[in-house]
N, C-alpha and C positions, 0 to 999 in steps of 0.2 A: 496154670503155676501160675503164683504172682513172681514181679520180678523182683531182685536186691535191687534195693538203691543203690548207687558207686557215688563213690565221695569226688569230690570234682579233682582233678590234678592240684598240684602244690603250686604256689602263688611266685614267680621267680620276681628274684628281687628287685628289676624292674615294675615290673606287674603290682608288686605290692606298692611300692612307693607311689607309684599313678593311682590306685583306689586310695591310697592315704589323700592324696592334694584332692581329688575326686570328694571324697568326703568332708574334705574342710573346707571346701569353695561350696559344696553344700552347706556347710551348716551354717558359714558366712553369707548365705541369701547368694553367690553369685547367679544363681539358673533359674529367681527368682522371674524376673523380668525378660528373659527370652521370649522372640518372637515365637509367636504358634503355642506359647504353655497354655496349657489347660484344654487346646482345643486336640480334637479326635485323630489319632494317626490313617495316614491312607494305607491302610495294608494291602488295596489291590494295585497298587502301582509294581507293574513290573517291568520297569524302563531297564533294570539290568539286567533282566534273562534275555536272552539272545534271542531275538528276534523267529529264528524256527523252531525255538523249543516254548514258543509262549501257549500254544493251543496247548501242546500236552499239560507244563502247568496249571492251565486251568483248568482243563477236565479234571487233572488230579484234585488239583484244589474245592471242587466245586462235589467231589462225590467223598472229600475226606480221605483219599489213598496216604497218605504221609506216613506209613511205614517205613521202618528203618531197610526193611529190602526195597520197598518204591524206591526211595531216595537214591540205594545205591544204584539201582536201574539209572535213575535219572542224570546220576552222577559220570556212567558211561557211557550214558547218548553224548554228556556234553564231551565227555572228553574223544567220545569218535569224532565228533562235530567239529573240534577244534584240530 
């Protein structure tokens, strides 16, 4: 059964202001010469993942099992470790 596309939640006043300023800075080229611009992102960096969960994350990532149910289980595991 196809999933229905959900609209993102409305942007608050603060978020709208932040988004506007980011777009203005982009238009002015303020992000053009940042260090690492154009370089690929390191998406394998797991420094922010708790050490005891890294192996599980790697297995899930390798097997591409990032379903919402799996992510909920990961969150439950994180909560139980905390």
